[in-house]
N, C-alpha and C positions, 0 to 999 in steps of 0.2 A: 553425371546427369545434371547437377546443379549449374555447372558452367554452361552447359548447352541451353538451359532455360534462360540464364542471364544474357547470353549472347543473342538469342532469338527473341528476347523480350523487347517490345517497342520502347521508345524513349519515354512516352507518357506513362506506360505501365511501370517502368523502372523508377521514374520520378515519384509516382504514386506510392509504390512499395517503399521507397526510401523515406518519403515524408511520413507515411503511416508508422513505419518502424521507429523513426525519431520521436514522433508524438507519443507513441506507446511507451518508449523508454523514459521520456520525460515524466509522463503521468505515473509510471512505475516508481521512479525515483521520488517524486513528490509524495506519493502515497506511503512509501517506506519511511520517509522523513516524518510525515504526519503521524504515522503509527508509533514511531520511536518517541515522539513528543507526548502522545497520549499515554503511552505506557509509563513514561517518567512521571506524569502527573497523578497516576493512580496510587492509592495508599497500599503499602505493603501488607501482606498477611502475616509476616513474621515479625519478631521483635528486633531483628537486625537492622539492616539498612532500610530507611524509609525513603519514599519518593520525594519529589520536590515539594509537594504540599502535604507534609506529614503532620497532621493534627488529628487528635482523637475526638475533639468536640468542636462544633462550629458555633458561631455567635448567634445565628438565627434559630437554632434548634437542633434537636437530635436527628431528625429524619431528613433534613436537607442534605447532609453529607452523604447519606445512603443513596439519595436520588441522583446526586452528582456522580457518585461512584458507579451506579448502575448505567448511567448514560455513557460514562467513559468506557465501561466494559463493552457496552453495545457498539460504540464507535470503533473500539479496538477490533471486534469481530468483523464489522463491516469492512474496515480497512484491510484486514487480513484476507477476507474473501476477494476483495478487489485485487489485491496483490497476487493471490493465487490465480485468479482468472486471467489477469494480464500476462503473467509469466507463462502460463500454459498456452495462451493465444499467440504470444510472440514466438514461443518455441515451435508451435505447429506451423505458423506462417513461414518461419525461417527454414524449417525442414522441407516444406513444399517448394520453396524457391531454390534452395541449394541442394 
């Protein structure tokens, strides 16, 4: 059925599907890369391996580090939500076309 849809798809629709798929994959890749970087910057909860910025006390005060940590956690969850949404959307579109 997928080959039938691709053969009968007009050139503009096929080009649109191809461009949207490539854009979605690029955004998916960039979001995954950004998520990896954010996770590496977070402070570890264990005593073992620390992240890139492993410091227990900040220069400007005790609570500034916690606010930065909370922002990093929030952005991690946002990036993971975007990753999940894009992966599911790309899967559904490819199932419908193929």
